[in-house]
C-alpha positions as CSV (number, residue, x, y, z in Angstrom):
1,M,0.0,0.0,0.0
2,D,1.2,3.5,-0.9
3,I,2.2,5.5,2.2
4,Q,0.1,8.5,1.1
5,L,-2.9,6.3,0.7
6,A,-2.4,4.8,4.1
7,K,-2.2,8.2,5.7
8,R,-5.4,9.3,4.0
9,L,-7.2,6.2,5.2
10,I,-6.0,6.8,8.7
11,A,-7.1,10.4,8.6
12,E,-10.5,9.5,7.3
13,Q,-11.0,7.1,10.2
14,I,-9.8,9.7,12.7
15,F,-12.3,12.2,11.4
16,K,-15.1,9.7,12.2
17,I,-14.1,9.4,15.9
18,N,-16.5,11.0,18.3
19,E,-15.0,9.8,21.6
20,E,-12.6,12.2,23.2
21,W,-10.8,9.4,25.1
22,I,-10.0,7.7,21.9
23,L,-8.5,10.9,20.4
24,K,-6.5,11.4,23.5
25,A,-5.2,7.9,23.3
26,I,-4.2,8.5,19.7
27,L,-2.4,11.7,20.6
28,K,-0.5,10.0,23.3
29,L,0.3,7.1,21.0
30,I,1.8,9.3,18.4
31,G,3.6,11.5,20.9
32,I,1.6,14.7,20.9
33,D,1.5,16.2,24.3
34,E,-2.0,17.2,25.2
35,K,-0.8,20.2,27.2
36,A,1.2,21.5,24.2
37,A,-1.8,21.0,22.0
38,D,-4.0,22.9,24.5
39,S,-1.4,25.6,24.7
40,E,-1.3,26.1,21.0
41,F,-5.2,26.2,20.9
42,V,-5.1,28.9,23.6
43,K,-2.5,30.9,21.7
44,Q,-4.7,30.8,18.5
45,Y,-7.8,31.7,20.5
46,E,-6.1,34.6,22.2
47,A,-4.7,35.9,18.9
48,K,-8.4,36.3,17.7
49,L,-9.6,38.2,20.8
50,K,-10.3,41.9,20.6
51,P,-10.6,44.3,23.5
52,M,-14.1,45.0,24.8
53,T,-15.4,48.6,25.2
54,K,-16.6,49.8,28.5
55,E,-20.2,49.8,27.2
56,E,-19.9,46.2,26.0
57,L,-18.5,45.2,29.4
58,I,-21.4,46.9,31.2
59,Q,-23.9,45.3,28.8
60,H,-22.4,41.8,29.4
61,A,-22.6,42.4,33.2
62,L,-26.2,43.5,33.0
63,E,-27.1,40.4,30.9
64,A,-25.3,38.2,33.4
65,E,-27.1,39.7,36.3
66,E,-30.5,39.2,34.5
67,D,-29.6,35.6,33.8
68,F,-28.8,35.0,37.4
69,K,-32.1,36.6,38.5
70,N,-33.9,34.3,36.1
71,G,-32.1,31.2,37.5
72,H,-29.9,30.7,34.4
73,Y,-26.8,29.5,36.3
74,M,-25.2,26.4,37.5
75,E,-23.8,25.7,41.0
76,I,-20.1,25.0,41.0
77,E,-20.5,21.6,42.5
78,D,-22.9,20.6,39.6
79,Y,-20.5,22.0,37.1
80,L,-17.5,20.1,38.5
81,D,-19.7,16.9,38.5
82,M,-20.6,17.5,34.9
83,I,-16.9,17.9,33.9
84,E,-15.9,14.8,35.8
85,K,-18.6,12.7,34.0
86,E,-17.4,14.1,30.6
87,E,-13.8,13.0,31.3
88,K,-14.8,9.4,31.9
């Protein structure tokens, strides 16, 4: 089998994976450090950020306060439980 074809077949199968733990195992297997990958993601994300105006900040704060008043929030314990379940 041609090496380029083999790479393509592997890539096609990887794109079909929906389980995070499988992808993490593949990253570990091929020697990609998850923290380094996360760090690169953060760098790319931060490069796209733009400063918020004072008015935008105030508007976000008002919306957050309204959400809280309407019960649209999650207790920290519930959030941590949710994250823990997702990691398994």
